[in-house]
C-alpha positions as CSV (number, residue, x, y, z in Angstrom):
1,M,14.9,-9.4,-27.9
2,V,12.1,-7.0,-27.1
3,F,8.5,-8.2,-27.0
4,G,5.8,-5.1,-27.1
5,K,7.5,-3.1,-30.0
6,D,4.6,-1.0,-29.8
7,G,4.1,0.0,-26.3
8,Q,5.5,3.1,-24.7
9,L,8.0,0.8,-23.2
10,G,9.1,-0.7,-26.1
11,Q,9.2,2.5,-28.2
12,A,11.4,4.1,-25.7
13,L,13.8,1.2,-26.1
14,A,14.1,1.5,-29.7
15,C,15.0,5.2,-29.2
16,S,17.2,4.7,-26.4
17,Q,20.5,6.3,-26.6
18,A,22.5,2.7,-26.4
19,V,20.5,1.9,-29.6
20,R,20.8,5.1,-31.5
21,S,24.9,5.0,-30.8
22,G,25.1,1.2,-32.2
23,M,26.1,0.0,-28.8
24,V,22.9,-2.3,-28.7
25,Q,21.1,-4.1,-31.4
26,L,17.4,-5.0,-30.9
27,I,15.3,-7.4,-32.1
28,L,11.8,-5.5,-31.6
29,L,8.6,-7.7,-32.0
30,D,5.1,-6.3,-32.6
31,R,2.1,-8.3,-31.5
32,S,1.7,-9.3,-35.3
33,E,4.9,-11.1,-34.6
34,A,4.5,-12.2,-31.2
35,D,1.2,-12.2,-29.6
36,L,1.3,-13.2,-26.2
37,A,-2.1,-14.5,-26.0
38,N,-0.5,-17.4,-27.6
39,P,2.4,-18.1,-25.4
40,E,3.4,-21.4,-27.0
41,K,4.3,-19.4,-30.1
42,C,6.2,-16.6,-28.2
43,G,8.3,-19.7,-27.0
44,E,9.2,-20.8,-30.4
45,I,10.3,-17.6,-31.1
46,I,12.8,-17.4,-28.2
47,N,14.1,-20.7,-29.0
48,Q,15.0,-19.5,-32.6
49,T,16.5,-16.1,-31.2
50,I,20.2,-15.3,-31.9
51,A,19.6,-12.5,-29.1
52,D,21.9,-12.5,-26.1
53,V,18.7,-11.6,-23.7
54,V,15.2,-11.8,-23.6
55,V,12.9,-8.5,-22.2
56,N,9.4,-9.0,-22.0
57,A,8.0,-5.5,-22.2
58,A,4.5,-6.7,-23.6
59,A,1.7,-6.9,-21.5
60,L,-2.5,-6.1,-21.1
61,T,-2.1,-3.2,-19.0
62,A,-5.7,-1.4,-19.0
63,V,-6.5,-2.2,-15.7
64,T,-10.3,-1.5,-16.3
65,D,-10.3,-4.0,-19.4
66,A,-8.2,-6.8,-17.6
67,E,-11.4,-7.0,-15.0
68,A,-13.5,-7.6,-18.3
69,Q,-11.0,-9.9,-19.8
70,V,-9.9,-12.5,-17.1
71,N,-9.1,-15.4,-19.5
72,T,-6.8,-13.0,-21.9
73,A,-5.4,-11.1,-19.2
74,I,-4.3,-14.5,-17.2
75,A,-2.9,-15.6,-20.5
76,I,-0.9,-12.6,-22.0
77,N,0.2,-11.2,-18.2
78,G,0.3,-14.6,-16.4
79,T,0.7,-18.2,-18.4
80,A,3.1,-16.4,-21.6
81,P,6.0,-15.0,-19.2
82,G,6.2,-18.2,-17.6
83,I,6.6,-20.4,-20.6
84,M,8.8,-17.5,-22.5
85,A,11.0,-17.5,-19.3
86,A,11.2,-21.3,-19.8
87,A,12.5,-20.8,-23.2
88,A,14.9,-18.3,-22.4
89,A,16.2,-20.5,-19.0
90,A,16.9,-23.6,-21.3
91,R,18.5,-21.7,-23.6
92,G,20.9,-20.1,-20.9
93,L,19.5,-16.5,-21.9
94,P,18.7,-14.0,-19.0
95,F,15.1,-12.6,-19.0
96,I,13.9,-9.4,-17.9
97,Q,9.8,-9.2,-16.9
98,I,8.4,-5.8,-16.5
99,S,6.2,-6.1,-13.8
100,T,4.0,-4.0,-11.3
101,D,3.4,-2.0,-8.1
102,Y,-0.3,-3.9,-8.5
103,V,1.4,-7.1,-7.4
104,F,0.9,-5.4,-3.8
105,D,-2.5,-4.3,-2.0
106,G,-1.7,-0.7,-2.2
107,E,-2.4,-0.5,1.8
108,G,-0.2,1.6,3.9
109,I,1.9,4.4,3.1
110,R,5.4,2.7,3.4
111,P,7.5,2.2,0.0
112,W,6.9,-1.3,-0.6
113,L,9.9,-3.5,-0.6
114,T,11.4,-6.3,-3.1
115,G,10.3,-8.6,-0.6
116,D,7.6,-7.5,0.7
117,S,4.3,-9.9,0.6
118,T,2.2,-9.7,-2.3
119,N,-1.7,-9.3,-2.4
120,P,-3.2,-8.2,-5.5
121,N,-6.7,-7.4,-5.4
122,T,-7.2,-6.7,-9.1
123,V,-7.6,-9.3,-12.4
124,Y,-4.5,-7.5,-13.5
125,G,-2.3,-7.1,-10.4
126,S,-2.8,-10.7,-10.0
127,S,-2.3,-12.1,-13.7
128,K,1.2,-9.9,-13.0
129,R,2.1,-11.6,-10.0
130,L,1.3,-14.9,-11.9
131,G,3.9,-14.1,-14.9
132,E,6.3,-13.1,-12.1
133,V,6.3,-16.6,-10.5
134,G,6.6,-18.2,-13.8
135,V,9.5,-16.1,-14.5
136,M,11.4,-17.1,-11.2
137,S,10.0,-20.7,-11.2
138,A,12.3,-21.3,-14.8
139,Y,15.1,-19.8,-13.2
140,E,15.5,-22.1,-10.3
141,N,18.6,-23.9,-9.9
142,I,20.1,-22.5,-12.7
143,D,23.2,-20.0,-12.6
144,T,21.4,-17.9,-15.4
145,P,20.5,-14.6,-14.1
146,F,17.1,-13.2,-14.3
147,A,15.1,-10.1,-13.5
148,V,11.4,-8.9,-12.7
149,L,11.5,-5.5,-12.7
150,R,8.8,-3.7,-10.9
151,T,7.7,-0.1,-12.0
152,S,5.0,2.2,-11.5
153,W,3.3,5.1,-13.2
154,V,5.2,5.0,-16.6
155,I,4.8,8.5,-18.8
156,S,5.8,9.3,-21.6
157,A,5.2,11.2,-25.3
158,R,4.7,8.4,-27.0
159,G,1.4,5.9,-26.4
160,K,-1.7,6.3,-24.2
161,N,-0.6,7.2,-20.3
162,F,-1.4,9.7,-17.7
163,A,0.4,12.7,-19.0
164,S,-1.1,12.6,-22.4
165,T,-4.3,11.6,-21.1
166,I,-4.7,14.8,-18.8
167,L,-3.4,17.1,-21.0
168,N,-5.8,16.3,-23.4
169,A,-8.5,16.4,-21.0
170,G,-7.4,20.1,-19.9
171,Q,-6.9,21.5,-23.3
172,R,-10.2,20.3,-24.5
173,N,-12.2,21.2,-21.1
174,G,-10.4,23.8,-19.3
175,H,-10.5,21.8,-15.9
176,V,-10.1,18.2,-14.9
177,S,-10.7,16.4,-11.5
178,V,-8.2,13.9,-10.3
179,V,-7.5,11.8,-7.8
180,S,-5.4,12.7,-4.3
181,D,-5.2,9.9,-2.4
182,Q,-2.9,7.8,-4.5
183,I,0.7,8.1,-4.5
184,G,3.4,7.1,-6.5
185,G,6.5,7.3,-8.9
186,P,5.9,8.6,-12.0
187,T,8.6,6.9,-14.1
188,P,9.6,8.4,-17.6
189,A,9.8,5.7,-20.0
190,D,13.3,7.0,-21.4
191,D,14.9,6.6,-18.1
192,L,13.1,3.2,-17.9
193,A,14.4,2.0,-21.0
194,T,18.1,3.3,-20.3
195,A,17.9,1.1,-16.8
196,I,16.5,-1.8,-18.7
197,V,19.6,-1.7,-21.0
198,H,21.9,-1.5,-18.2
199,I,20.2,-4.3,-16.0
200,A,20.1,-6.1,-19.5
201,E,24.1,-5.7,-19.7
202,S,24.6,-6.6,-16.3
203,L,22.7,-9.9,-16.6
204,V,24.5,-11.0,-20.0
205,A,27.7,-10.2,-18.3
206,K,26.6,-11.9,-15.0
207,T,27.9,-9.0,-12.6
208,A,24.6,-9.0,-11.1
209,S,22.7,-11.8,-9.2
210,G,19.2,-12.6,-10.5
211,G,16.1,-11.3,-9.0
212,I,13.0,-9.1,-8.1
213,Y,13.7,-5.4,-8.4
214,H,12.0,-2.1,-8.3
215,Y,12.6,0.9,-10.1
216,S,10.5,4.4,-10.4
217,G,10.6,7.8,-10.6
218,A,11.1,10.6,-7.5
219,P,9.9,12.4,-5.6
220,D,6.7,10.2,-4.8
221,V,3.3,12.3,-5.4
222,S,-0.2,12.2,-6.1
223,W,-2.1,12.2,-9.4
224,Y,-3.3,15.6,-8.5
225,D,0.4,16.8,-8.0
226,L,1.6,15.3,-10.8
227,A,-1.5,16.9,-12.8
228,R,-1.0,20.5,-11.8
229,E,3.0,20.0,-12.7
230,I,2.2,18.8,-16.2
231,F,0.0,22.1,-16.8
232,E,2.0,24.4,-15.0
233,V,5.3,23.0,-17.5
234,A,2.6,23.3,-20.6
235,G,2.0,26.9,-19.7
236,L,-1.9,25.9,-19.2
237,S,-4.6,27.8,-17.2
238,V,-6.4,24.9,-16.2
239,E,-8.6,24.2,-13.4
240,V,-7.5,21.0,-11.2
241,K,-10.0,19.7,-8.9
242,D,-8.7,17.3,-6.1
243,I,-11.2,14.1,-5.8
244,L,-10.6,10.8,-3.7
245,T,-10.5,7.4,-5.1
246,S,-14.1,6.7,-3.6
247,D,-15.3,9.4,-6.0
248,L,-14.4,7.6,-9.2
249,S,-17.3,6.2,-11.1
250,D,-15.1,3.7,-12.2
251,R,-14.9,1.1,-9.4
252,T,-12.4,-0.9,-10.5
253,A,-9.7,-0.9,-7.8
254,R,-6.8,1.2,-7.7
255,P,-3.8,1.3,-5.2
256,L,-3.6,4.1,-2.8
257,N,0.4,3.7,-2.3
258,S,2.3,3.0,-5.1
259,R,5.6,3.6,-3.6
260,L,8.2,1.9,-4.7
261,D,11.8,0.9,-2.4
262,C,14.3,1.3,-4.9
263,T,17.4,0.8,-2.8
264,T,18.0,-2.7,-3.9
265,T,18.3,-1.7,-7.6
266,E,20.3,1.2,-7.0
267,R,23.0,-0.8,-5.1
268,V,22.9,-4.0,-6.9
269,F,22.9,-1.9,-10.7
270,G,24.1,2.0,-9.8
271,L,20.6,3.0,-10.8
272,P,19.2,5.9,-8.9
273,R,15.5,6.7,-9.1
274,P,15.1,9.0,-11.9
275,D,13.8,12.7,-11.0
276,W,10.7,12.8,-13.2
277,R,10.3,16.3,-13.0
278,A,13.6,16.6,-14.8
279,A,11.9,14.8,-17.7
280,L,8.5,16.3,-17.8
281,P,9.5,19.4,-20.1
282,T,10.5,17.1,-22.7
283,I,7.7,14.9,-22.5
284,V,5.0,17.7,-22.4
285,A,6.8,19.8,-25.5
286,D,6.8,16.7,-27.5
287,L,2.7,16.2,-26.4
288,Q,2.2,19.7,-27.5
289,R,4.3,19.3,-30.9
290,R,2.2,16.3,-31.9
291,T,-1.1,17.9,-31.1
292,K,-0.1,21.0,-33.0
293,S,1.0,18.6,-36.2
294,H,-2.1,16.7,-35.7
295,A,-4.5,19.7,-35.6
296,T,-2.5,21.1,-39.1
297,L,-2.7,17.7,-40.7
298,T,-6.4,17.4,-39.8
299,G,-7.4,21.3,-40.6
300,A,-8.6,21.4,-36.8
301,V,-8.4,24.7,-35.5
């Protein structure tokens, strides 16, 4: 069972090889069916499910919006995962909560370990950390495994993300300004979906212990370097100016260090960090194809 059907991760799960081959069947729920702003209803859905494992890929992920919608962010990102996990735990079902590097303060240059102390400095990060704590509390003192899977910089040809936004801006303006002092690992949504399926199977089979895990793409780069790579792959001549986070008009705190240490995930599940550079040509080609299709349908030139 997957909450967050319409998000880029939910869509990636629906299109994953395991699902297309028939090896895995998904119960996908969108916001109209399961709104995390109503956590109790989500818990009731889990109480009645026939699924073997529950994945929460739904969240309020817009960092700036979370600052303006504190109560909503806390309900969706913080309260709901704990209630959902409690419902799953009561039925002996594993639960996978997708979390974020924003639970850390973004200081330093060392990749964050799973056991490092969290210190979120945004409403988004604080609400996601509250969700982590709720999930872990639900599985205390029981032998059913769970996973809090932290990731970063998810990119795909689906939904709104950095790849689609920067490509559109470059095509429209011929120049963009991108921060060069925020460093992290871009994570292709399709690779993340494949990892989640593998982790889910391991939890159901109880071949892996529950806990916090990290999974992000490699190598770590800046948003500036990622933008340049996207335009190179797209074959576009776009002027990319590097700026600092302090130059941004949006003053919402952003982590300078989003690096995640993923060695535990590789050791426990045999999942190495995916190379985002290998996925980028497909992502960019799909984005360009959709842009051309939209222009044809609307009569745009």
